[in-house]
Structures are given as structure tokens and as C-alpha cells.
C-alpha positions as CSV (number, residue, x, y, z in Angstrom):
1,X,-13.5,-9.4,-13.9
2,X,-12.4,-6.2,-12.1
3,X,-14.7,-4.5,-9.7
4,X,-14.9,-0.8,-8.8
5,X,-13.3,-0.1,-5.4
6,X,-14.8,3.4,-5.1
7,X,-11.8,5.7,-5.8
8,X,-10.4,6.7,-9.1
9,X,-7.4,4.4,-9.7
10,X,-6.4,2.4,-12.7
11,X,-7.2,-1.3,-12.4
12,X,-4.4,-3.7,-12.9
13,X,-4.1,-5.4,-16.3
14,X,-3.5,-8.9,-15.0
15,X,-5.9,-10.8,-12.6
16,X,-5.3,-12.6,-9.4
17,X,-5.9,-16.3,-8.9
18,X,-7.1,-17.3,-5.5
19,X,-6.2,-14.1,-3.7
20,X,-9.3,-13.2,-1.6
21,X,-7.5,-10.1,-0.1
22,X,-7.2,-8.4,-3.5
23,X,-9.5,-5.3,-3.6
24,X,-10.0,-5.7,-7.4
25,X,-10.4,-9.5,-7.8
26,X,-11.2,-10.7,-4.3
27,X,-13.5,-10.0,-1.4
28,X,-11.5,-7.2,0.3
29,X,-13.3,-3.9,0.9
30,X,-11.1,-0.8,1.2
31,X,-12.0,2.2,3.3
32,X,-10.4,4.9,5.3
33,X,-6.9,6.4,4.9
34,X,-5.0,6.6,1.6
35,X,-1.2,6.8,1.9
36,X,1.7,7.0,-0.6
37,X,5.2,5.7,0.0
38,X,8.1,3.5,-1.1
39,X,8.4,-0.3,-1.0
40,X,11.6,-1.3,0.9
41,X,11.1,-5.0,1.2
42,X,9.2,-7.8,-0.5
43,X,10.8,-10.9,1.1
44,X,7.5,-12.5,2.1
45,X,4.8,-13.9,-0.2
46,X,2.0,-11.4,-0.9
47,X,3.4,-9.0,1.7
48,X,5.6,-5.9,1.5
49,X,7.0,-3.3,3.8
50,X,6.4,0.2,2.9
51,X,8.1,3.3,4.2
52,X,6.6,6.8,4.5
53,X,8.9,9.8,5.2
54,X,7.5,13.0,6.7
55,X,9.0,16.2,8.0
56,X,8.3,17.3,11.6
57,X,9.1,20.9,12.7
58,X,11.5,21.5,15.6
59,X,10.4,24.9,17.0
60,X,13.4,25.3,19.3
61,X,15.9,25.1,16.4
62,X,13.6,26.5,13.7
63,X,14.3,23.5,11.5
64,X,12.6,20.3,10.3
65,X,13.6,16.7,11.0
66,X,12.8,13.6,8.9
67,X,10.8,10.8,10.4
68,X,9.7,7.6,8.8
69,X,6.9,5.1,9.4
70,X,7.2,1.5,8.2
71,X,3.9,-0.3,7.4
72,X,3.3,-3.9,6.5
73,X,1.0,-4.0,3.5
74,X,-0.7,-6.7,1.4
75,X,0.8,-7.0,-2.1
76,X,-1.7,-8.6,-4.4
77,X,-0.5,-10.8,-7.3
78,X,-2.1,-8.6,-9.9
79,X,-0.1,-5.5,-8.8
80,X,3.1,-7.3,-7.7
81,X,5.1,-4.3,-6.4
82,X,8.9,-4.6,-6.1
83,X,11.5,-2.9,-4.0
84,X,11.9,0.7,-4.9
85,X,8.4,1.1,-6.4
86,X,6.3,4.1,-5.3
87,X,2.8,2.8,-4.3
88,X,-0.6,4.0,-3.1
89,X,-2.1,2.0,-0.3
90,X,-5.5,2.1,1.3
91,X,-6.8,1.1,4.7
92,X,-8.9,-2.0,5.1
93,X,-10.0,-4.1,8.1
94,X,-7.3,-6.2,9.7
95,X,-5.8,-8.9,7.5
96,X,-3.4,-10.1,10.2
97,X,-1.8,-8.9,13.4
98,X,0.4,-6.3,11.6
99,X,-1.4,-5.8,8.2
100,X,-4.3,-3.4,7.8
101,X,-3.4,-1.8,4.4
102,X,-3.5,-3.1,0.9
103,X,-1.7,-1.8,-2.2
104,X,-4.1,-0.4,-4.7
105,X,-1.8,1.2,-7.3
106,X,1.8,1.5,-8.4
107,X,2.8,5.2,-9.0
108,X,4.3,6.0,-12.4
109,X,7.6,7.8,-11.9
């Protein structure tokens, strides 16, 4: 059974087994910021590293520079994002020392 997480996203077709940190099939409540980015690593179980690129203005040179932020996010079994996928993540309370975001949707290219 899939529960409503409070924002308009499509629920995953498969279900999780024993993942309490899944916002759709577990106990995890999502709130706060919603970010979009690209998955760059999935070498850990149920974890992924996501990268967000942004442009920052340099007033002195009247140009922009690219900066990137890397976040560790929870990757639920039902979503199972892979390297190169564009995803939407949402903030939650801390899951571990470095994780406070969970993947809620894969973006269609």
C-alpha cells in the first residue's frame, strides 16, 4: 500500500520490503526543500550520491561560473535510481550523519 507524501509525484510501481526510510512504504516523513539533480554514484546499499550544478555570477568579470554540490541521499528499493538518472529529492529529518534527503521520484528524460 502506497501512502500520500503530500506533494504531487507519481508513486513507484513496485513496493519496498523492510525499508522503514521509504517515504511511500515506510515510516519516513518528508518536509522542507525539494531539489533536482543527477545521480553520480550508487556504490552503497540504499544510498546514492547526487550532484546539483548551479551558476554563480562573477560581477568583476561579468560572467557566470559553474559550482556543484554533492549530497548523500537515501535510495529506496522501490525507486532504485542508477548512475546518470535525474531525480527529485526531498528533505527529511536526519537518517545518518551525512544523509538528510530521500529520493522521491525519477525524472523522465
